C-alpha positions as CSV (number, residue, x, y, z in Angstrom):
1,X,77.8,-67.4,-29.9
2,X,75.2,-66.7,-27.2
3,X,76.1,-64.2,-24.5
4,X,75.2,-64.8,-20.8
5,X,72.7,-62.1,-20.8
6,X,71.0,-63.5,-23.9
7,X,70.7,-67.0,-22.3
8,X,69.4,-65.4,-19.0
9,X,66.9,-63.5,-21.1
10,X,65.4,-66.9,-22.2
11,X,64.3,-67.4,-18.6
12,X,60.9,-66.1,-17.8
13,X,60.5,-65.8,-14.0
14,X,57.1,-64.1,-14.3
15,X,55.7,-67.3,-15.8
16,X,57.3,-69.8,-13.4
17,X,54.3,-70.1,-11.1
18,X,51.9,-70.5,-14.0
19,X,54.1,-73.0,-15.9
20,X,55.8,-75.0,-13.2
21,X,54.3,-74.6,-9.8
22,X,51.9,-77.6,-10.0
23,X,54.6,-79.9,-11.4
24,X,57.2,-78.8,-8.8
25,X,54.7,-79.1,-6.0
26,X,53.8,-82.7,-7.1
27,X,57.6,-83.5,-7.4
28,X,58.2,-82.2,-3.9
29,X,55.1,-83.7,-2.3
30,X,56.0,-87.1,-3.6
31,X,59.3,-86.9,-1.9
32,X,58.4,-85.2,1.5
33,X,54.8,-86.4,1.9
34,X,53.7,-83.1,3.5
35,X,51.5,-80.5,1.8
36,X,52.8,-77.4,3.6
37,X,56.4,-78.5,3.4
38,X,56.1,-79.2,-0.3
39,X,54.7,-75.7,-0.9
40,X,57.5,-74.1,1.2
41,X,60.1,-76.0,-0.8
42,X,58.7,-74.8,-4.1
43,X,58.7,-71.2,-2.9
44,X,62.3,-71.7,-1.7
45,X,63.1,-73.1,-5.1
46,X,61.7,-70.1,-6.9
47,X,63.5,-67.7,-4.6
48,X,66.8,-69.5,-5.0
49,X,66.3,-69.5,-8.8
50,X,65.7,-65.8,-8.8
51,X,68.9,-65.3,-6.9
52,X,70.8,-67.6,-9.3
53,X,69.5,-66.2,-12.6
54,X,73.1,-65.1,-13.5
55,X,74.3,-68.7,-13.1
56,X,71.9,-70.2,-15.7
57,X,73.9,-71.2,-18.7
58,X,71.2,-72.5,-20.9
59,X,72.5,-76.1,-20.9
60,X,69.2,-77.4,-19.5
61,X,65.6,-76.3,-20.1
62,X,64.1,-73.9,-17.6
63,X,62.0,-76.6,-16.1
64,X,64.9,-79.0,-15.7
65,X,67.0,-76.2,-14.1
66,X,64.2,-75.5,-11.6
67,X,63.8,-79.2,-10.8
68,X,67.5,-79.5,-10.0
69,X,67.3,-76.5,-7.6
70,X,64.2,-78.1,-6.0
71,X,66.1,-81.4,-5.6
72,X,68.8,-79.6,-3.7
73,X,66.2,-77.9,-1.5
74,X,64.7,-81.3,-0.7
75,X,68.1,-82.8,0.1
76,X,68.9,-79.8,2.3
77,X,65.6,-80.4,4.2
78,X,66.4,-84.0,4.8
79,X,70.0,-83.2,5.9
80,X,68.8,-80.6,8.4
81,X,65.9,-82.7,9.7
82,X,68.2,-85.7,10.2
83,X,70.8,-83.8,12.1
84,X,68.1,-82.4,14.3
85,X,66.2,-85.6,15.0
86,X,68.4,-88.7,14.9
87,X,71.7,-90.3,14.4
88,X,72.2,-91.8,11.0
89,X,71.4,-95.5,11.8
90,X,69.3,-95.3,14.9
91,X,65.7,-96.2,15.0
92,X,63.6,-96.4,18.1
93,X,61.2,-99.3,18.4
94,X,58.4,-96.7,18.0
95,X,59.8,-95.6,14.6
96,X,60.2,-99.0,13.0
97,X,60.7,-102.7,13.7
98,X,64.2,-103.6,14.8
99,X,66.4,-105.6,12.4
100,X,65.7,-108.6,14.7
101,X,62.0,-108.3,14.0
102,X,62.6,-109.6,10.5
103,X,65.4,-112.2,11.0
104,X,65.9,-115.0,13.5
105,X,69.3,-114.9,15.2
106,X,69.0,-118.5,16.3
107,X,68.4,-119.7,12.7
108,X,71.6,-118.1,11.3
109,X,69.8,-114.9,10.3
110,X,67.1,-116.5,8.2
111,X,63.7,-114.8,7.8
112,X,61.2,-115.4,10.5
113,X,58.2,-117.2,9.1
114,X,55.7,-114.4,9.7
115,X,58.0,-111.6,8.3
116,X,59.4,-113.2,5.1
117,X,58.5,-111.5,1.9
118,X,55.1,-112.5,0.5
119,X,54.4,-113.7,-3.0
120,X,53.2,-110.4,-4.6
121,X,52.2,-112.4,-7.8
122,X,49.5,-114.2,-5.7
123,X,47.9,-110.9,-4.8
124,X,44.7,-109.5,-6.4
125,X,45.7,-108.1,-9.8
126,X,43.3,-105.2,-9.3
127,X,46.1,-102.7,-9.3
128,X,45.0,-99.2,-8.2
129,X,47.9,-96.8,-8.8
130,X,46.4,-94.0,-6.8
131,X,45.8,-96.3,-3.8
132,X,49.3,-97.8,-4.1
133,X,51.0,-94.3,-4.1
134,X,48.9,-93.2,-1.2
135,X,50.0,-96.2,0.8
136,X,53.6,-95.8,-0.4
137,X,53.5,-92.2,0.9
138,X,52.3,-93.4,4.3
139,X,55.0,-96.1,4.4
140,X,57.7,-93.6,3.5
141,X,56.5,-91.2,6.2
142,X,57.3,-93.9,8.8
143,X,61.0,-93.8,7.9
144,X,63.3,-91.6,9.9
145,X,64.1,-88.4,8.0
146,X,67.6,-89.3,6.9
147,X,66.5,-92.8,5.8
148,X,63.6,-91.2,3.8
149,X,66.0,-88.8,2.2
150,X,68.5,-91.5,1.2
151,X,65.7,-93.8,0.0
152,X,64.0,-91.1,-2.0
153,X,67.2,-89.8,-3.6
154,X,68.5,-93.3,-4.4
155,X,65.4,-95.2,-5.5
156,X,62.9,-92.6,-6.6
157,X,65.3,-90.1,-8.1
158,X,67.7,-92.8,-9.3
159,X,70.8,-91.0,-8.0
160,X,74.1,-92.9,-7.9
161,X,75.1,-94.3,-4.4
162,X,78.3,-92.2,-4.5
163,X,76.3,-89.0,-4.9
164,X,73.8,-89.9,-2.2
165,X,76.7,-90.7,0.2
166,X,78.3,-87.3,-0.6
167,X,75.0,-85.4,-0.1
168,X,74.2,-87.0,3.2
169,X,77.8,-87.3,4.4
170,X,77.6,-91.0,5.0
171,X,79.9,-93.9,4.2
172,X,79.2,-96.4,1.5
173,X,78.5,-99.1,4.1
174,X,76.1,-96.8,6.0
175,X,74.3,-96.1,2.7
176,X,73.8,-99.8,2.0
177,X,72.6,-100.5,5.6
178,X,70.1,-97.6,5.4
179,X,68.8,-98.7,2.0
180,X,68.5,-102.3,3.1
181,X,66.7,-101.5,6.3
182,X,64.4,-98.9,4.6
183,X,63.5,-101.4,1.9
184,X,62.6,-104.0,4.6
185,X,60.4,-101.5,6.4
186,X,58.7,-100.2,3.3
187,X,58.1,-103.7,2.0
188,X,56.6,-104.9,5.3
189,X,54.4,-101.7,5.4
190,X,53.2,-102.2,1.8
191,X,52.4,-105.8,2.4
192,X,50.4,-105.0,5.5
193,X,48.6,-101.9,4.3
194,X,48.2,-102.3,0.6
195,X,48.9,-105.9,-0.6
196,X,46.9,-107.4,2.3
197,X,48.1,-110.9,1.7
């Protein structure tokens, strides 16, 4: 049976930057869309991991363990930013189109003709992944911080709704409203800036 010190001995903090910094940076950048912030989060991750060496039980690889620490740092960032900047469900008209922008109240909430989803299959099939992800980053950056955190954790990290609700201290109904409105905004932004239908 392995002892705790033997398991901790399998960690190699002196190699973390060399082995994992680039991967962790890309992971963070894709979720926060900010170069400096992504670098800071990776540094915070490494510092937290150093402080938590004794808690490493060897149940996950070193890389997976570091990624889980980084995910928590990203969630903490979004939680702090959202409590500083906004209430959970508010958007100013400068931040995003209102819900009424997409749906016609007088037509029982049906899509307005100019905002209904486009036929993505009719778009040019010349898919450029790099261009798409650059545009997606831009679209995600337009979301309020809490929305971006909820959207990222739920749809990009594939976390269960229950866990996202717990992490962001929101109700299930707030979660679904945020996800729905964030999807509307991201879709409209992608159609305008990437799909160009």
